[in-house]
VOLOZA-303721 format. One record per atom (N, C-alpha, C, O): residue in three letters; x, y, z. Coordinates in steps of 0.001 Angstrom, whole numbers, plus 500000, padded with zeros to 6 digits. Example, Ala and Ser with C-alpha at 12.3 -4.5 7.8 and 13.67 -1.06 7.14 Angstrom:
2
ALA513190494310507800ALA512300495500507800ALA513200496700507800ALA514236496681508465SER512850497750507080SER513670498940507140SER512900500030507870SER513409501138508039
% end
This chain:
317
MET182315265908821753MET181557265454823595MET182210264960823717MET182512264209822790SER183095264930825084SER184241264480826178SER183119263101826263SER181895263011826357ALA184670261749826145ALA184443260626826623ALA183206260055827941ALA183109261018828701ALA182651259364828249ALA181904259240829148ALA183117258328829888ALA183818257588829197PRO183409258492832065PRO184237258345832484PRO184034257224832566PRO182851256896832470SER185124256067832788SER185032255017833194SER184611254164833802SER185549253929834563ARG183361253057834195ARG183170252530835456ARG184686252509836467ARG185759252055836068ALA184429253153837923ALA185447251859839525ALA184703251170839430ALA183479251105839545PRO186243250023838971PRO186501248789839650PRO185713248594840495PRO185549249510841301VAL184629246891840718VAL184058246702841843VAL185130246006842455VAL185482244967841897VAL185833246423843677VAL186690245478844552VAL186032244191845521VAL185186244524846350ALA186359242936845436ALA185645242820846417ALA187474241525847095ALA188275240719846623ALA187005242469848902ALA187769242510849716ALA187774240311849980ALA186722239683849856VAL189055239638850304VAL188548238492850306VAL189986237761851464VAL191201237576851405VAL188529237499852698VAL189521237394853765VAL189373235877854737VAL188353235430855261VAL190723235327854746VAL190580233295855478VAL190750233692856108VAL191064234861855887THR190755233235857593THR190842233132858876THR190713231916859067THR190353231140858181PHE191081231463860654PHE191009230340861659PHE191574230424862281PHE192775230170862194ASP190704231023863697ASP191015231058865510ASP192263232207865569ASP193354232006866102ARG191969233082865096ARG192130234654865992ARG191663235340865406ARG192086236177864609ARG190287234946865881ARG188809236325865733ARG189821237508866992ARG189563237284868175GLU190704238472866757GLU190824239358867636GLU191558240014866715GLU191486241233866562LEU192586238967865798LEU192986239968864671LEU192440240006863527LEU193062240652862684LEU191225239403863124LEU190747239615862894LEU189888240702862357LEU189866241232861246ASP189040240936863657ASP188217241820864307ASP188998242729863625ASP188466243549862877GLU190612242675863842GLU190804244290863523GLU191502244706862440GLU191992245828862311ALA191584243290861197ALA191599243255859699ALA190527243964859407ALA190537245031858794LEU189383243286859919LEU187756243444858798LEU187421245059859673LEU186784245854858982THR187848245601861249THR187404247507861363THR188963248893860334THR188999250079860008ALA190113247413860230ALA190889248760859324ALA190210248321857500ALA190293249409856931LEU189864247698856873LEU188838247332855749LEU187924248443855195LEU187760249085854157GLY187230248285856895GLY185756249126857386GLY186571250372856830GLY186123251029855890ALA187702250656857400ALA188454252670857218ALA189098252788856240ALA189798253771855995GLN188980251912855601GLN189669252691853877GLN189736253898853492GLN188666254471853695THR190807254791852849THR189708256133852397THR188399255625850654THR187443256292850256ARG188837254530850172ARG188752254055849776ARG188482252424849797ARG189213251504849431PRO186741252410850542PRO186389250715851348PRO186489250188849757PRO186452250933848778PRO186687248052849721PRO186249247463848877PRO184781247141849170PRO184361247063850324ASP183862246921847876ASP182329247501847631ASP182307245865847971ASP183517245693847825ARG181902244804848251ARG181873243709849649ARG183422243005849958ARG184513242973849388ILE182773242425851311ILE184074241342851393ILE183317240375852557ILE182597240378853555VAL184237239373851399VAL183960238446851896VAL184967237137852591VAL185615236322851935VAL184881237214853949VAL184996236249854487VAL185161234736855083VAL184254234203855723VAL186470234065854796VAL185726232444855191VAL186336231767855877VAL187370232296856286ASP186145230738856221ASP185816230982858084ASP186407229426858679ASP185595228602859099ASN187351229240858668ASN187911227414858519ASN187616226693859163ASN188464225891859555ALA186265226595859615ALA185513226020861269ALA186995226294861998ALA187994225576861977SER186740227860862790SER187152228379863708SER186487227628865470SER185323227341865749ARG187569227519866237ARG187103227012867447ARG186872228451868334ARG187034228172869521ASP186678229315868230ASP187041230372869162ASP186149231671868919ASP186752232695869242GLY184866231882868430GLY184109232682868172GLY183666233029866918GLY182603233387866412THR185053232771866487THR184887233739865090THR184141234775864469THR184124235988864261ALA182939232680864085ALA181631233680862980ALA180696234160863627ALA179954234870862948ALA180256233986865380ALA179525235232866198ALA180225236809866404ALA179822237953866611MET181436236150866223MET182419238110865836MET181407238045865173MET180297237883865680VAL181673238191863620VAL181719238437862491VAL180271238574862226VAL179775239297861362ARG179756237946862906ARG178310238744862201ARG178085239228863558ARG178247240443863455ASP177863239018864514ASP177980240993865728ASP178464242231865335ASP178045243377865491ARG179559241695864722ARG179750243344864479ARG180457243594862950ARG180907244673862563PHE180441242425862245PHE179820242820860942PHE179026242161860078PHE179229241184859358PRO178067242866860268PRO176658242138859529PRO176707242654857889PRO175966242209857012GLY177609243552857723GLY177695243585856128GLY178620242945854808GLY178814243002853594VAL178960242383855923VAL179968240886855643VAL179932239893855010VAL178769239598855286GLU180311238976854259GLU179611238158853423GLU180523236792854046GLU181643236406853712LEU179388236133855275LEU180730234986855816LEU180653233728854804LEU180101233890853715ARG181135232632855112ARG181343231690854447ARG181923230634855779ARG182991231221855958GLU181939229547856767GLU181455228990857073GLU181938227382856884GLU181210226390856867LEU182918227431856793LEU183102225749856030LEU183224224590857135LEU183781224818858208PRO182759223528856870PRO182632222804857738PRO183710221671858148PRO183502220600858718ARG184906222217857695ARG187115221784858668ARG187098222751857956ARG186341223508857349ASN188831222408858324ASN189704223517857637ASN190647222910856843ASN191547222119857125VAL190123223660855268VAL190929223358854439VAL192030224148854099VAL192056224565852941GLY193219224534855077GLY194230225732855024GLY194038227210854490GLY192984227777854203GLY194691227447854461GLY194709229208853947GLY194595228544851952GLY193837229110851164ALA195275227624851627ALA195440227242849785ALA193563227133849586ALA193009227947848847GLY192731226039850339GLY191590225970850301GLY190912227046850626GLY189977227430849923GLY191423227904852126GLY190052228776851963GLY190381230076851451GLY189628230997851768PHE191371230319850716PHE191340231258849206PHE190447230823847983PHE189332231325847841GLY190846230065847269GLY190465228726847114GLY188653229443847044GLY187988230181846317ALA188551228928847861ALA186514228949848029ALA186331230527848147ALA185215230945847839GLY187411231580848608GLY186427232484849375GLY186676233533847766GLY186146234614847509MET187924232512846678MET187588233145845424MET186359232926844733MET185657233647844025ALA186263231492845204ALA184815231286844630ALA183764231796844827ALA182975231761843882LEU183369232392845964LEU182231232772845894LEU182239234283845640LEU181242234902845268ALA183222234731845827ALA183733236579845350ALA183372236781843650ALA183147237833843052LEU183403235503843168LEU183317235035841579LEU182562235119840907LEU182502235431839717SER181338234615842211SER180546234189841934SER179086235292842156SER177953234898842432GLY179450236520841977GLY179332237521842417GLY180037238899841166GLY180869238665840289GLU179516240011841403GLU179693241085840920GLU181295241551841263GLU181360242272842259ALA182963241178840422ALA183177241786841385ALA184463242250840093ALA184633241299839330ASP185258243359839774ASP186445243217839058ASP187654242561839012ASP188226241853838183VAL187989243135840531VAL189458242629840847VAL188767242486842379VAL187796243003842931LEU190208241109842920LEU189760240792844186LEU191262241192845334LEU192395240800845058TRP191018241807846268TRP191467241600847052TRP191881241172848141TRP191232241432849154LEU193123240368848220LEU193392239288848662LEU193957238917850380LEU195160239176850363LEU193672238561851416LEU194346239527852588LEU194282238413853710LEU193147238067854040ASP195076237964854174ASP195584237304855488ASP194646237748856837ASP194709238948857103ASP193935237062857563ASP193866237998858857ASP194744238314860067ASP194526238548861256ASP196102238204859085ASP196382238884860708ASP197215240054859404ASP198441240149859347THR196605240561858798THR197105241902858409THR195766242610858090THR194667242330857611VAL196666244051858787VAL196203245577858888VAL196216246392858226VAL197238247049858424PRO195248247041856991PRO196028247728855856PRO195896248890856889PRO195139248955857858GLU196718249693856492GLU196617251067856745GLU195595252359855809GLU195090252182854700PRO195552253038856263PRO193842253491855528PRO194144254001854252PRO193141254685854048GLY194677254094853508GLY195260254444852201GLY195439252882851515GLY195410252916850284ALA195616251543852101ALA196317250971851023ALA195762250517849852ALA196357250407848780LEU193830250080850224LEU192978250321849277LEU193683251283847834LEU194447251022846904ARG193161252106848159ARG192781253277846818ARG194396253222846403ARG194812253803845400ALA195173252527847211ALA197227253526846560ALA197433251893844775ALA197807251844843603LEU196748250800846080LEU196441249802844872LEU196328250246843779LEU197201250538842962LEU194321250373843671LEU194438251229842085LEU194378252218841868LEU193331252563841320ASP195134252998842067ASP195827253906842316ASP197223253920840659ASP197432254341839521ALA197752253091841796ALA199203252607840999ALA198684252031840376ALA199585251683839613ARG197145251217839756ARG196574250592838545ARG196253250984837663ARG196410250496836543ASP195533252316838051ASP195158253022837537ASP196206253823836238ASP196004254021835040ARG197756254245837456ARG198370254954836153ARG199730253786835526ARG200845254183835190ALA199367252629835499ALA200376251309834264ALA200076251907833735ALA199064252586833908ALA201014251946832597ALA201116251873830676ALA200088250415830275ALA199102250317829544GLU200745249508831023GLU200039248482830899GLU199193247591831501GLU199813246562831234PRO198294247249832079PRO197750247130832864PRO197521245773833320PRO196833244928832748PRO198503245579834975PRO199229245140835733PRO197794243550835728PRO196653243946835965VAL197929242118835499VAL197350241828836437VAL197841241190837515VAL198002239976837638LEU198129242241838478LEU198057241978840024LEU199096243115840558LEU200166243129839950VAL198941244076841609VAL199883244977842636VAL199193244282843523VAL198040243874843664ALA200974244233844513ALA200979243732846632ALA201587244857846207ALA202143245459845288SER200995244839847969SER201280246087848788SER202808245835849559SER203639244963849307ARG202846246653850332ARG204485246856851072ARG203719246155852492ARG203055246850853261VAL203866245131852629VAL204291244377854302VAL205290244652854781VAL206435244450854375VAL204749245370856121VAL206009246059857260VAL204599244486858370VAL203513243907858391TRP206720244823859377TRP205563244145861206TRP205851245289861808TRP206613246255861777THR204242244441862813THR204562246136864305THR205670246891864479THR205416247398865571ASP206861247369864112ASP207703248267864674ASP207770248552863631ASP207896249762863819GLY207811248373861893GLY207605249185861159GLY208802249205859764GLY209092249862858765ARG209092248335860314ARG210315247789859275ARG209456246870858318ARG208291246522858515ASP210308246526857177ASP209496245886856226ASP209893244343856723ASP210963244033857248HIS208844243505856450HIS208628242279856661HIS209912241279855328HIS210145241160854125PRO210308240867856508PRO211397239203854870PRO209943238683855232PRO210059239852855599MET208885238230855468MET208130237421855850MET207084237660854374MET206421238697854387ASN206983237035853536ASN206032236739852441ASN206033237983851565ASN204992238240850959THR207074238775851434THR206807239635850727THR206688239646848957THR205917238752848610PRO206855239876848605PRO206914239743847062PRO208475239829846417PRO209426240490846834ARG208403238989845330ARG209313238469844958ARG209695239688843639ARG208884240313842955ALA210970239730843602ALA210760241251842216ALA211459239737841265ALA211869238590841444LYS211134241098839852LYS210962240010838621LYS212349239508838069LYS212655240413837293PRO213448238494838029PRO214375238924837844PRO214593239247836161PRO213835238777835313CYS215462239904835921CYS215668239303834476CYS214977240221833906CYS214913240254832677ALA213837241836835284ALA213627242124833937ALA213475243544832926ALA213734244571833553SER213175243719831771SER213691244425830929SER213969246134831365SER213342246577832327ALA214718246839830772ALA214074247924830874ALA213477248726830948ALA213404249717831676ALA212814248215829902ALA211684249306830204ALA210514249048830619ALA209773250030830662GLU210072248055830949GLU209589247057832076GLU209805247722833941GLU209290247954835035THR210767247733833245THR211834248926835206THR211138250191835319THR210667250670836350GLU211115250832833801GLU211429252145833881GLU209321252633833907GLU208766253590834445ALA208630251286832950ALA207240252262833080ALA206703251516834198ALA205493251741834221ALA207144250471835450ALA206671250169836894ALA206997251334837565ALA206174251896838287ARG208680251956837312ARG209022253443838061ARG208224254297838016ARG208197254922839076ALA207252254790836988ALA206307255329835990ALA205245255998837057ALA205010257106837539ALA204720254574837135ALA203968254293838106ALA203803254234838674ALA202671254001839099GLY204996254421839393GLY205572254757841015GLY205620253102841631GLY205361252897842817CYS205867252324840984CYS206329250682841295CYS206998249997841148CYS207897250700840686VAL207661248302841169VAL208472247646840856VAL208023246699840469VAL207247246210841289PRO208145245996839326PRO208312245144838616PRO208433243248839545PRO209333242795840252ILE206993242562839054ILE207508241542841011ILE207279240382839804ILE206622240739838826ARG207708239255839840ARG207131238024840053ARG206320237131840489ARG205606236200840118SER206686237763841485SER205242236511842710SER204813237857843823SER205550238837843927ALA203518237714844611ALA203008238037845690ALA202694237128846754ALA202833235912846615SER202356237557847610SER201870236434848760SER199976237421849127SER199846238593848772PHE199182236904849602PHE198159236126850014PHE197791237688850661PHE196907238405850190VAL198931238176852212VAL199236239696853230VAL198347240364852262VAL197137240456852469SER198958240860851147SER197841241510850203SER197972241857848661SER198941242500848256VAL197172241503847985VAL197821241621846558VAL196512242018845404VAL195653241139845474LEU196282242709844751LEU195146242591844509LEU195619242008842954LEU196639242180842286VAL193999241015842663VAL194471240651841132VAL192684240860840446VAL191496240942840755ASP193854240855839105ASP192294241223838166ASP191410239514838383ASP191912238412838605ALA190444239780838264ALA188998238080838379ALA189307238387836710ALA190327237714836558ALA189090238854835712ALA190047238346834761ALA190038237080834394ALA189533236075833895ALA191189237905835108ALA192745236074834950ALA192524235314835569ALA193053234225835346VAL191314235523837069VAL191713234561837782VAL190837233211837350VAL190962232037837698ARG189820233916836372ARG188986233139835354ARG190214232407834204ARG190961231429834175GLU190117232720833972GLU190914231797832962GLU192245231087833417GLU192574230042832855ARG193093231678834515ARG194169230774835193ARG194235230028835978ARG195111229223836294GLY192789230379836544GLY192538229588837966GLY192266229510839105GLY192438230704839351LEU191903228989840278LEU192023229797841657LEU193805229041841677LEU194588228657840808PRO193815229116843034PRO194811228849844080PRO194142226967843917PRO192931226782844031VAL195491225269843549VAL195340224230843916VAL195044224582845720VAL195776225234846465ALA193786223928846040ALA194154224173846885ALA193940222963848288ALA193469222775849410ASP194614222467847289ASP195867221074848166ASP196481220910848724ASP196566220072849622TYR197548222156848153TYR198884222461848773TYR198467222529850326TYR199126221922851170PHE197197223393850699PHE196432223424852515PHE197591224374853173PHE197217225168854037LEU199277224332852739LEU199269225515853296LEU200830225628852432LEU201305224687851797TRP201317226644852538TRP202799227470852570TRP202638226812850711TRP202274225711850298ASN203165228255849857ASN203774227744848873ASN202168228216848142ASN202447229100847332ASP200781227993848124ASP200226228426847314ASP200233229853846714ASP200236230031845496ASP200236230754847518ASP200232231827846587ASP201504231975845543ASP201348232329844374PHE202172231809845848PHE203471231388844892PHE203160230295844048PHE204109230209843269GLU202577229679843871GLU202119229424843143GLU201122230332842109GLU201183230866841002PHE200097230131843300PHE199441231172842032PHE199168232174840549PHE198767232240839387THR200167233278842515THR200727234268841538THR201468234053840216THR201126234561839148THR202780233045840447THR203400233298839034THR202840232597837883THR203208232760836720ARG201657231573838405ARG200378231526837113ARG199722232292836695ARG199674232176835470LEU198886233421837218LEU198774234188836885LEU199798235060836221LEU199680235063834996LEU200811235830836712LEU202105237075835960LEU202498236234834357LEU202665236857833309ARG202610234340834520ARG203380234570832941ARG203143234484832465ARG202181233769832185GLY204442235814831178GLY204028236438829858GLY203129237761830980GLY202811238782830370ARG202939237738831769ARG202216239692832327ARG202572240212833489ARG203391239499834069ARG202286241153834045ARG203114241716834726ARG202423242390836286ARG201255242699836521GLY202981242424836699GLY203128241925838203GLY203497243636838949GLY204482244098838374LEU202953244596840027LEU203303245343840437LEU203692245658842129LEU202826245498842989LEU205225246166842511LEU205064246186843851LEU204413247723844179LEU204857248612843454CYS203788247975844809CYS203419249567845480CYS203921249506846720CYS203821248536847471PRO204729251031847071PRO205628250433847856PRO204243250967849162PRO203759250517850200ASP204014252687847889ASP202674253550848156ASP200850252524849269ASP199738252961849564SER201238251735849396SER199895250763849941SER201369249722850877SER202391249065850677VAL200295250336852116VAL201300249589853195VAL200372249009854152VAL199530249796854584VAL200331247841854574VAL199806246650855040VAL200857246430856497VAL202072246270856616VAL199873246502857355VAL201349244948858305VAL201035244192859239VAL200219244146860160HIS202072243447858698HIS201207241465859006HIS201975241606860552HIS202938242139861102LYS201003240870860769LYS201313241107862586LYS201674239448863244LYS201244238761864171THR202484239337862401THR202680237449863230THR203148237869864603THR203227239010865060ARG203363237021865015ARG204875236570866474ARG205205237025866461ARG205202237942867282ALA206085236883865219ALA207397237304865916ALA208144237637864247ALA207597237168863249PHE209343238433864138PHE210122238945863004PHE210999238151862449PHE212149238069862880GLY210488237354861256GLY211285237122860718GLY210470236111859262GLY209388236033858680GLY211936235450859233GLY211803235042857330GLY210918233835857638GLY210372233620858720THR210842232973856390THR210450231580856121THR211488230282856864THR211279229221857452GLU212972231272856339GLU213334229992857321GLU213890229791858840GLU214869229212859311THR212302230890859638THR211916230178861086THR212475228682860999THR213105228304860011ASP212230227923862000ASP211824227201862066ASP209852226110861842ASP208685226292862188PRO210355225455861360PRO208356225105861069PRO208501224041861686PRO207348223635861541GLY209156223000862452GLY209655221941862814GLY207780220882862083GLY207309221818861438ASP207008220007861950ASP206117219923861434ASP205827220103860164ASP206395219543859226ARG204918220903860091ARG204364221844858563ARG205684222229857582ARG205591222914856564PHE207156221538858201PHE208235221718856869PHE208011220540855583PHE208725220247854624PHE206804220077856009PHE205613218592854847PHE205781219509854632PHE206774219623853914TYR205149220723854955TYR203948220877853666TYR204522222043852529TYR204016222747851655GLU205695221835853010GLU207075222871852687GLU207682222876851227GLU207973223654850319VAL207697221419851583VAL208759220232850916VAL207157219111850137VAL207050219123848911ARG206745218783850465ARG205624218078849086ARG205100219045848447ARG204743218735847310ASN204833220601848890ASN204222222085847901ASN205299222148846896ASN205181222320845683LYS206149222016847454LYS207104222433846535LYS207695222266845221LYS208058222951844265ILE207586220180845863ILE207538219553844854ILE206036219375843821ILE205541218917842790TRP205955219695844334TRP204141220185843438TRP204633220993842688TRP204668220765841479LEU204858221511842931LEU204817223236841554LEU205889222765840533LEU205749222844839313PHE207279222126841351PHE208894222283840530PHE207646221693839286PHE207468222233838195THR206871220430839821THR206813219095838855THR205239219363837645THR204865218923836558GLY204776220287838628GLY203575220337837896GLY202416221170837096GLY201524221018836261SER203234222457838179SER202856224186838044SER202578224182836390SER202692223215835638ARG202158225622836029ARG202134225679834662ARG202669227316834955ARG202935227863833885GLY202955228510836561GLY203589229152836696GLY205213229681836759GLY205830230691837097LEU205592227826836007LEU207477228739836295LEU207429228163834730LEU206759227264834220ALA208838229440833971ALA209338228493832400ALA210137227994832912ALA210281228439834051PRO210869227154832629PRO211868225485832597PRO213327226622833198PRO213883226137834184PRO213859227809832780PRO214579228552833413PRO213980228933834693PRO214829229529835356GLU212874228834835307GLU212252230015836523GLU212877228716837881GLU213209228706839066ARG212733227782836729ARG212644226046838159ARG213785226114838178ARG213950225579839275VAL214426226266837959VAL215990226309837834VAL216227227190838853VAL216563226572839863LEU216206227949838955LEU216603228996839222LEU216314229261841033LEU217053229316842016TYR214487229406840745TYR214022229011841947TYR214004227361842566TYR213850227434843785ALA214056226652842344ALA214393225124842655ALA215693225581843815ALA215656225391845030GLY217001226340842888GLY218311226633843656GLY218250226991844792GLY218792226531845797SER217138228384844564SER217085229174845554SER216570228205847461SER217148228259848546THR214861227202846883THR214481226554847429THR215100225670848514THR214722225416849658VAL216632225109847497VAL217876224575848302VAL218320224502849318VAL218586223739850247ARG218377225873848831ARG219670227048850310ARG218551227699850909ARG219170228294851791ARG216969228133851138ARG216406228540852268ARG216623227033853228ARG217101227225854347TRP216281225486852829TRP216404224296853066TRP217254224344854255TRP216997224116855437ALA218443224733853598ALA219673224177854017ALA220200225226855536ALA220918224935856493ARG219435226539855166ARG218975227729856382ARG218582227558856915ARG219070227845858008THR217207226880856923THR216376226211858022THR216617225059858673THR216164224972859815PHE217583223603857955PHE218109222918858867PHE218811223965860068PHE218445223863861239ALA219739224864859697ALA220785225325860044ALA220559225679861298ALA221308225409862237ALA219103226546861397ALA218264227437862590ALA218087226623863006ALA218565226703864137SER217421225232862790SER216299224420864011SER216749223653864953SER217508222712864718ASP216288224001866253ASP216816223701867157ASP216072221542867436ASP216250221080868563ASP215658220991866800ASP215269219989866317ASP215578219522865238ASP214586219220864574ARG216580219312864729ARG216961218976862637ARG216222217139862982ARG215906216944861809ALA215843215998863607ALA215154215423863863ALA213988215391863641ALA213541214375863109VAL212905216729864045VAL212053216246863381VAL211698217075862017VAL210575216836861575LEU212428217942861340LEU212785218305860164LEU212965217410859627LEU212246217276858637ARG214288215937859989ARG214294215439858933ARG213522214196858195ARG213724213553857164ARG212539214178859234ARG210901213693859402ARG210299214011858493ARG209879213153857717ALA210001215670858243ALA209348216049857603ALA209333215798856400ALA208410215412855683LEU211253216208855997LEU211846216473854716LEU211270215345853959LEU210811215344852816ALA211402214204854973ALA210946212520854242ALA209898212014853791ALA209929210996853100ARG208421212847854213ARG207077212510854719ARG207069213132853023ARG206975212251852169GLY207170214725852474GLY207466215787851821GLY208040215226850607GLY207776215367849413VAL208793214636851173VAL209422214533849151VAL209001212276848912VAL209294211422848076ARG208235212315850189ARG207614211106849571ARG206038211751849085ARG205466211029848268ALA205629212439849306ALA204034213125848868ALA204375213056847771ALA204231212237846864GLY205271214801847998GLY205702215602846585GLY205875214672845046GLY205401214964843948VAL207087212960845586VAL206661212586844260VAL206057211608843785VAL205891211298842605PHE205572210894845127PHE204244209618844339PHE202488210408844321PHE201332210075844061SER202972211171844612SER200606212156844619SER200739213255843728SER201799213822843463ARG200485213317843626ARG199295214746843281ARG198349215634844082ARG197984215446845242PRO198012216639843264PRO197656217410844328PRO196013216842843681PRO195767216671842487ARG195051216630844826ARG193735216932844285ARG193459217862843394ARG194269218789843389PRO192280217960842364PRO190996219050841849PRO190640219730843262PRO190360219191844333THR190768221416842837THR190609221887843381THR189019222549843202THR188388223369843869GLU188854222132842539GLU186638221256842006GLU186556221182842741GLU186256222140843453ALA186882219195843494ALA186314218502843950ALA186591218893845599ALA185633218971846367LEU187764219090845989LEU187590219783847384LEU186859221183847404LEU186782221446848604LEU186391222021846826LEU185795222993846397LEU183945222643847105LEU183126223167847860ARG184116221300846148ARG182467221119846209ARG182694219899847492ARG181819219033847505ASP183463219815848233ASP183649218719849244ASP183148219868850681ASP182581219283851604VAL183260220725850774VAL183027221885851806VAL181872222888852084VAL181588223630853024GLY181118222491850414GLY179981223054849512GLY179783224642849390GLY179138225588849841VAL181138224156848138VAL181253225935847412VAL181283225386846187VAL181750224286845893GLU180716226264845395GLU180784225791844275GLU181427226538843209GLU180993227645842890PRO182214226125842759PRO183608227033841366PRO182788227582840219PRO182019226969839478PRO183151229029840228PRO182536229672839775PRO181948229378837803PRO182962229040837192SER181404229400837377SER181057229797835762SER181899230723835517SER182239231799836009SER182293229755834224SER182833230627832719SER184322230651833634SER184733231807833737TYR185347229470834421TYR186261228865834747TYR186860227622834640TYR186623226414834616ARG187995228692834573ARG189317227549834061ARG189747226373834549ARG188922225806833832THR190356225337835190THR190510224537836394THR192488225241836238THR193210225569835297SER192623225177837626SER193537225321837996SER194501224290837696SER195696224588837693ARG194316223711837572ARG195722222074836843ARG195247221331835592ARG195932220427835113
% end
């Protein structure tokens, strides 16, 4: 007697949005046009003021929409969205920003790569391009440093590349791993939340970049993370200090490696800035906050906005 076919995984897409109604419309339309559509779509609206929620209710009635009472940033939004997705049926979570437009075969390619892998990966990330088709330098998955020859060959056999981190632009993550290792740290608000979350999920485990899964990241301009951030540099500095001093995601040698990379990137940011005084003030504030404070527990922040963390869930901190 032949073995019964394995059950197809239940995919819950999680999209976080804030005041980008037109982009979200395009992103949700692309989700509905997937050759293998997600089984559920959870949209977290971070208290948008541009009619986003009304647009979702009108044009996408099948979407599970949660309107938050205040903006908790990308970190809090994805924490809330994952909690909501995990409270229902979900085997894998497909995490996407609201300015991410997946090509029609993006989800199927992620699932196929997951199936082809000799060892089930904790996450599979998409190739991210800009509107003109060039590989986007922002929020691209980081190749895994010092990956073994065996791991590299196993990834290549699945048509992929081993990675150490990924972003929320488009990444498929194992729901059981999220339950075990925790949600994103919501208090990051923005920047580095996806890096901390994915390195924590991936520590001691395997992640893949799937070039066949392509998404368009519709940022205003083509550029990397060193593009002049202005006052928002505060979050980059504070969150990196929190990450290097408190996260379980990085082993000690990795902390040294990524801290050195961070300092070099900050130097490029200052060199390219048109207003270094703003960056200096943001740097000073970020250092003070990073050294003298700790992130608020994610569970407490989510409950403040009316979202209950899922059961059978380990704290992220």
